[in-house]
N, C-alpha and C positions, 0 to 999 in steps of 0.2 A: 826344251824337250821335257815333256811331261814324265813324272817318274813311273807312272803306269806302264807307259810305252817301254821305257827302258827295262823295267822288270819283265815285260812280256817278250822282249828281245832276247835277255839273258835266259828266259825259260826254254825258248825255241833252241838257243844255242846249246844249252845243257842236254836238251832232249837228243839232239844230233850227235853230241859227243858220246852220251850215254849208250845209244844204240850202236854207234861206231865201235866202241870199245867192247861193248857186249856181245857183239856178233863176230869180232875179228878173233877173240880168243877161241871160241868154239870152231870156227873156221880153220885156223891153224892147227887145233888139236885133231880135227877129223881129217885133215890132209896128212898129217903125220901118221895117224893110225892106219889110214887106207894105205899109205906107202908101206909101212911095216907088214901088214896083211897081205899084200901082193908079194912082197919078198918071201914071206914066210910059206905061201902056197906055191911059190915058184921052187923053193928048197924041199919041201914035202907035199906033193900034190895029193898023196893020201889022206892028208889031215884037213882037206878043204872044207868038208861039211862041219866039222867041230869049230874050225877056226872062223868060219863064216857065221855061225850061229853066235859065237861070242862078239863078233863084228858088229852084228845087228843090234844086239843089246847095248853095247857100248856106244854105237852110233846115236841110238835113240836117247841115251843119257846125256850124250854131248849136245844133241839138239835141244834137249830140254833147258839147258843153260841159256841157249839164244832165245828161246821162247819166254823165259823169265825176264831176260833183259827187255824184250819187246813189251812185256807186261809191265815193267817199270816205267818205260817211256809212255805207255798209254795212260797209266796212272798220272804221271807228270802232266800230261796234255789235259786230262779231263778234270782232275782232283785239285791240282796246285793252282791257286788263283793268283 
């Protein structure tokens, strides 16, 4: 087996692992935050507007982490030889 083929295989394997781990963290975090938001709105319905505003800001920041992981994988695909 040629060394370049082996390096290419490890590159694709590491890309899969990187996107898997990079997306799993934000997915779990967003799920936990959503659960907490729903519970807090159920306890205090009058605070829904303020809580949902903070939720949208937090969800955007959490999704930014997943987008950064995708950016790293794209860089691995096209820059790393």
